N, C-alpha and C positions, 0 to 999 in steps of 0.2 A: 662249766656245767656243774650244778650242785650234785647231781647224782653220781657223777665221776667221782667226786671227792668223798661222797658218803661211801663209795665202794672202797676206796683207798682206806677210809677210816675202819671199815670192817675188816680189811685185810691186815691192817696194822695189828690186830689182835691175833693174827695167826693164818696159816694158809688155808684156803677154802676153794670150793669149785661152784659152778654156776647155780645150780638149784638150792644148794646150801646158802650161798649169798643172797638169793632171792628171799629165802625164807627169813634170814637174819635181818635184812632190810625191812620187810614188811612187819616184822615182830618189833623192831627198833622204832619205826616212825608211827605205828598205829594205824587205825583205820581210816583216818581222815585222809590219808594221801592216796589210798587205793592200791590195787595190786600192781606190782612191778612187772611189766612185760618181759618174759625171759629172752626173746628175741633181741629187744633193745638192750637188755643187760649184757648179752653176749657181744653186741656191737661195742658197748662201752668197754668191756674187758679187752677186745681186740685192739680198740684204740689206745688204751692204757699200756698194752703189751707193745704196741708199735712206737709209743712214745718212751719206751723202756722205763716206766713207772711200776710195772709189775713184770714177773717172768712167768711163763707158762710151762708146766711139765706134764706130759701125757702119761697117765698110769693105766695099764692093762687091768682089765677085770676079768674074772674067770667066766662069767655068763654074759654080762651087759656090755655094751660097747666101751671102748676106752674112756676114762675120765680125764678131763684137763683140770689140774689144779694149779691155782694162781697164788703167788707170793709177792708181797710188796718190795720193792728195791730201795736202796738208799735215796735215790732220786725221788722214788714215790713218796717216801717219808718227808723228804724236804719239801715237796709240792703240797703235801697235806699240811704241814707246818704253817707254809706261806699262806694257804687258804684260811686256816684258822686264825691266823694273826690280823687278817683283813677284815674291815666291816663289809656288811652285804647290802649293796644297793638294791632297791626294787628291781625286780628282773624285767618287768614289762613297763618301767616308768610309771606314768600316770594314765597310760592308755587304757580304756576300760569300755566294753560294750554297753553297759548300762549308761555311762555318762553320755555316749552317742545317742542312746535311745532317749534320754531326757532332753538333749539338745533337739532332737527331731520333733519331740512332743511339743516342746515350747515353741519351736518355729511354725508348728502348725496352726497356732493362734487358738487352740481349742482347750478350754480348761477342763472339759470332760475327758479329753485325750490324755492330758497331763495327770488327771486324778486316776485314770485307769492305770497308766504306766507305774505311777508311784505306788498305788495300792496294790498291784500285782507283785512289785518287787518287795514291798514290805511284807506281804503275806509269805513270800518265798523265803525272805530272810529270817522271819520268825520261826518258821517250820525248821529251817537249817539250825537256828540258835537251839531250839529244843532238842533237835537230834544230837548236837555237839555236847549238850549238858547231859543227856542220857549215857553218851559214850563215856564222857569224863568220869561220871559216878561209877561206872563198871571198870575203868582202867585201873589195873593192878600196877602197872609199872609207872613210877612217878614222872618219868621223863615223857612218856605218852601222855599222861595227864596234863603236864605243862604244854605240850604241843596242842592238844585239844583246847586248853585255856587260851592259848594264843590265837588259835582259829576263831574261838567265839569272840575275842576281842576285835578281830578283823571284821566279823559280821556285825558287831555292835557299831563299829565306825561307819560301816555301810548304811546302817539303820539310821545313824545321825545324819548322814549325808541326804538320805530320803526325807527327813524332817526338815533339813535346811531347804531342800529344793521345794518342798511344799510351802514353807514359809515365804520364800521369795517369789515363786512363780504363781501361787494361788492367793497372794495378798489381794485384799479387796475383790476377792471373787475372780481373780484372774484377770483383772482389768488391764495389767500391763502386758498381757500376752499379745494383743493386737499390734503393739508397736514392734515386738519381735517378729511377728509374721510379716509385717509390713517391709521390715528390713531384710527379708530373706531374698536371695537371688532369685530372678524369674517372675517376681510379682509385679504388679502394675506400679506400685508406689516406687519399687527400686528402679524401674525402668524409667520413671519420670525424673529421678534425681540426676543432677548434672554428673557427668563422668567424663573419662577420655574420649575424645572425638573419634568416631569409626572411620576407617578409611573407606572411601566410595569405591564401588565396584563390586 
């Protein structure tokens, strides 16, 4: 889990506690990641402690409840080094909600449906790209600027996929969509095609 290793990286710089780590993480990765849920962070810290990658020390405070301070262990530094030395595969593979939406639109056989799906996604991606560009211009931290630029490149790649889908699916006004719809399960055309014999009964 990437956040687990990001927490180890923060602790490699020195001892820290929950809310301080939350603030340091959000400052380090910038606004495109979104806020880190403090409850989730404490679950990560508990797991790291259980795996002996960090040690926890409870410190009494005069007014507030006790504070738990975390420190990375030698095993934690070794795990961080291992993670940093490995390439990062796509966490979700190539599974994507929009790809499934394009598939469903194409199988509908309707050029209008395909145009609507692709047009809506293009508009969303262009708005996201403008937002990322605005955030990147304001970013004072060069690493945050790099992360925002990387996010923008991902959006640009998604826009290129929308263009590709439009070129393939709406070629000749969407004439090829009928064949896709005819091949969809449950259609009359697919029912007429020869296939495995059904058992009687």
